[in-house]
C-alpha positions in Angstrom: 29.2 -32.6 12.1 28.9 -30.4 9.0 26.2 -30.0 6.4 26.8 -30.4 2.7 25.7 -27.3 0.6 23.1 -28.2 -2.0 21.2 -26.4 -4.7 17.9 -28.2 -3.9 16.6 -29.9 -0.8 16.3 -33.7 -0.8 12.7 -35.0 -0.7 11.1 -38.0 1.0 10.1 -39.4 4.4 13.7 -40.4 5.1 14.5 -36.7 5.7 13.6 -34.1 8.4 14.0 -30.4 7.9 15.1 -27.7 10.4 15.5 -23.9 10.1 19.1 -22.8 9.4 19.6 -20.0 11.9 21.9 -17.0 11.4 24.1 -17.3 14.4 27.1 -19.0 16.0 27.3 -22.8 15.9 28.4 -24.0 19.4 28.5 -27.0 21.6 27.2 -26.8 25.2 29.1 -29.1 27.6 27.6 -29.7 31.0 29.8 -31.5 33.6 28.1 -31.4 37.0 27.5 -27.7 37.9 30.0 -26.5 35.3 28.9 -25.4 31.8 31.2 -24.6 28.9 30.2 -23.2 25.5 32.6 -24.1 22.7 32.6 -22.6 19.2 33.2 -24.8 16.1 36.8 -23.7 15.9 37.4 -24.5 19.6 37.1 -21.1 21.1 35.6 -20.8 24.6 32.4 -18.6 24.3 31.2 -19.2 27.9 31.8 -15.7 29.1 30.4 -14.2 26.0 26.9 -15.7 26.5 26.1 -15.8 30.2 22.3 -16.3 29.5 23.0 -19.5 27.6 25.4 -20.7 30.3 22.8 -20.0 33.0 20.1 -21.8 31.1 22.3 -24.9 30.6 23.2 -25.0 34.3 19.5 -25.7 35.1 19.4 -28.9 33.0 18.5 -31.9 35.1 21.2 -34.1 33.5 24.5 -34.3 35.4 26.5 -34.5 32.2 25.6 -33.7 28.5 27.0 -32.5 25.2 24.5 -30.6 23.1 25.0 -29.3 19.6 23.2 -26.1 18.5 23.3 -22.5 17.6 23.6 -19.2 19.5 21.1 -16.8 18.0 20.4 -13.1 18.6 17.0 -11.5 17.9 16.4 -7.9 17.1 13.5 -5.7 18.3 11.1 -7.2 15.8 11.9 -10.7 16.9 13.9 -11.7 13.9 17.2 -13.5 14.1 20.0 -11.0 13.5 23.7 -11.8 13.0 24.5 -8.1 13.4 22.8 -8.1 16.8 24.8 -11.1 17.8 28.0 -9.1 17.3 26.6 -6.1 19.1 24.9 -8.0 22.0 25.6 -5.2 24.5 22.4 -3.5 23.3 19.6 -3.9 25.8 17.2 -4.8 23.1 19.2 -7.9 22.0 17.8 -11.2 23.1 20.2 -14.2 23.0 18.8 -17.7 22.7 20.4 -21.1 22.2 18.6 -23.5 19.8 19.6 -27.1 20.5 19.3 -29.6 17.6 21.4 -32.6 18.6 22.6 -34.5 21.6 26.0 -36.3 21.5 26.4 -37.5 25.1 24.0 -37.9 28.1 25.0 -38.9 31.6 28.0 -41.0 30.5 26.3 -42.6 27.5 27.7 -41.8 24.0 24.7 -41.3 21.6 26.7 -40.5 18.4 26.0 -43.9 16.9 22.3 -43.7 17.7 19.9 -42.6 14.8 19.1 -38.9 14.7 15.5 -39.5 15.6 16.6 -41.2 18.9 19.1 -38.4 19.7 16.5 -35.7 19.1 13.9 -37.5 21.2 16.3 -37.6 24.1 17.2 -33.9 23.5 13.6 -32.7 23.4 13.0 -34.4 26.8 16.2 -32.9 28.2 15.5 -29.3 27.3 11.7 -29.4 27.8 11.8 -27.8 31.2 14.8 -25.5 30.6 15.2 -22.1 28.9 17.2 -23.7 26.0 15.2 -23.8 22.8 14.6 -27.1 20.9 15.0 -26.7 17.1 11.7 -28.1 16.0 11.2 -30.1 12.8 9.6 -28.1 9.9 6.5 -29.7 8.4 5.6 -29.6 4.7 7.1 -30.2 1.3 10.6 -28.7 0.6 9.0 -26.0 -1.6 6.5 -25.0 1.2 9.3 -25.0 3.8 11.6 -22.8 1.7 8.8 -20.3 1.0 8.0 -20.1 4.7 11.7 -19.7 5.7 12.1 -16.9 3.1 9.0 -15.1 4.2 10.3 -14.7 7.8 13.8 -13.8 6.7 15.7 -16.8 7.9 19.0 -17.9 6.3 17.9 -21.3 4.9 17.0 -24.9 5.7 19.0 -28.0 6.9 17.8 -31.4 5.8 18.9 -34.4 7.8 18.5 -38.1 7.3 16.4 -39.5 10.2 18.6 -42.6 10.5 21.9 -40.7 10.4 24.6 -41.1 13.1 26.6 -38.2 14.3 29.8 -37.8 12.3 32.1 -35.2 14.0 34.1 -33.1 11.6 32.6 -34.8 8.5 30.4 -33.5 5.7 29.1 -36.8 4.5 25.8 -35.6 3.0 23.6 -37.1 5.7 23.1 -33.4 6.6 22.5 -31.0 3.7 22.0 -27.2 3.8 20.1 -25.1 1.4 20.5 -21.3 1.6 17.6 -19.1 0.7 20.1 -16.2 0.5 23.6 -16.4 -1.0 25.8 -15.9 2.0 29.0 -17.5 3.2 32.3 -16.8 5.0 35.3 -15.3 3.3 38.9 -14.5 4.3 40.2 -10.9 4.2 43.5 -10.8 2.4 43.7 -7.0 1.7 42.0 -3.7 1.5 42.0 -0.4 -0.4 42.9 2.4 2.0 40.7 5.5 2.1 41.1 8.4 4.6 41.7 6.9 8.0 40.1 3.5 7.3 39.4 1.7 4.1 37.2 1.9 1.0 36.8 -1.9 0.4 37.9 -5.3 1.6 39.6 -7.8 -0.7 38.3 -11.3 0.2 38.8 -14.9 -0.9 38.6 -18.6 0.1 40.9 -21.5 0.3 41.3 -24.1 -2.4 44.0 -26.8 -2.1 45.8 -24.6 0.5 45.8 -21.6 -1.9 43.9 -18.4 -1.2 41.7 -17.7 -4.2 40.3 -14.2 -4.9 36.5 -13.9 -4.7 35.8 -10.2 -4.8 36.0 -6.7 -3.3 33.4 -5.8 -0.7 32.4 -2.2 -0.1 28.7 -2.2 0.6 27.1 -3.0 4.0 29.8 -1.5 6.2 28.9 1.3 8.7 31.5 3.9 9.6 31.9 2.3 13.1 32.5 -1.1 11.5 35.1 0.3 9.1 37.0 1.8 12.0 36.8 -1.3 14.1 37.8 -3.7 11.3 40.6 -1.3 10.2 42.1 -1.5 13.7 42.0 -5.3 13.4 43.8 -5.2 10.0 46.5 -2.8 10.8 48.8 -5.2 12.7 48.2 -7.9 10.1 49.8 -5.8 7.3 52.2 -7.8 5.0 54.2 -6.8 1.9 53.3 -9.7 -0.4 49.9 -10.4 -1.9 48.5 -13.5 -0.2 46.2 -14.4 -3.2 47.4 -17.1 -5.6 45.5 -15.7 -8.5 45.9 -12.0 -8.5 46.1 -9.9 -10.5 43.1 -11.2 -12.6 44.3 -9.4 -15.7 41.0 -7.6 -16.3 38.1 -6.0 -14.5 34.7 -7.5 -15.2 31.6 -5.7 -16.3 30.6 -5.4 -12.6 34.1 -4.4 -11.4 34.8 -7.8 -9.9 38.4 -8.2 -11.0 41.8 -6.7 -9.8 44.2 -5.4 -12.5 47.9 -4.7 -12.2 47.1 -1.1 -11.8 44.6 -1.9 -9.0 47.3 -3.9 -7.1 49.3 -0.8 -6.6 46.6 0.9 -4.5 45.9 -2.1 -2.3 47.3 -3.0 1.1 47.8 -6.7 1.9 47.2 -8.4 5.2 47.8 -11.8 6.7 44.7 -13.8 5.8 43.3 -14.6 9.3 40.2 -12.4 9.6 37.0 -14.1 8.5 33.9 -12.2 7.5 30.4 -13.2 6.3 29.4 -11.7 2.9 26.0 -11.6 1.2 26.0 -11.6 -2.7 23.6 -12.1 -5.6 25.6 -14.8 -7.5 29.0 -16.0 -8.6 30.1 -14.7 -12.0 31.5 -16.9 -14.8 35.0 -15.8 -13.7 34.3 -17.1 -10.2 33.9 -13.7 -8.6 31.2 -12.2 -6.3 28.5 -10.0 -7.8 26.8 -7.3 -5.8 28.5 -8.3 -2.5 27.8 -6.7 0.9 29.3 -7.1 4.3 27.2 -8.9 6.9 29.5 -9.4 9.9 32.7 -10.8 11.4 33.0 -14.6 11.9 35.2 -15.1 14.9 33.9 -18.6 15.2 35.6 -20.0 12.1 39.2 -20.6 11.2 40.4 -19.0 8.0 41.9 -22.2 6.7 38.5 -23.8 6.8 36.9 -21.3 4.5 36.0 -22.9 1.2 33.8 -21.9 -1.7 30.3 -23.3 -1.1 
């Protein structure tokens, strides 16, 4: 089930609020002694997160399907998407925050109200090492201020009586981001030395890849080298963006001119990255963008403008 992006959180007793963690959305499937962790685009993450698997194996239920988020924490105890991607570091702590329960011991709970599903989930994980995503108390303004103060990504509001709707973005769940961040698809890059200077990124709209911006900031030398190795075999001759060149370069350098096109290398649009930015310009481009990390848990065709 997906959350609808909103510019303001809904208010009222009909809604509950949870922290939006900066991690990988994943289902935990327990079937007897076997536990499988599945990403939102169907990839098997079980081997990647042995601590989560081991915690789920200790659940008392014989069978369960849990929805939640795999989250990494840095040395200061803050969620870190970068740490999630470099989880080999000894200082990285990996936790799974469970926020919904779809099936339990043969019973399908998807048609039950959210409050009932969460009550069953809280009881299920109480004596395990899985974390329960607690409800945040207070007004939406108070909650947003608290979330921003500890550096979390945002807030998710959910209707207490909502049923679980797989694959849908009905509005029964709504997400408000404190920071402007979302996934984008890499469609090209500007070569520099043995790696690249910047990435050319976009999003899909009616099956067409639309240009969003060029991203240079936020990348370490090691990340540039690693990403470049991923991009090399994806090289193609034709520009994959439906709206390039833009004809002009904006005040903040967001556009791509005919002259710029000659210096760019195009790639098959399959690599998904997460980008932070200050705002969208009037031309629909990113302003002050910065690389956050790779998103191997999302299919490129599912990347839309939020």
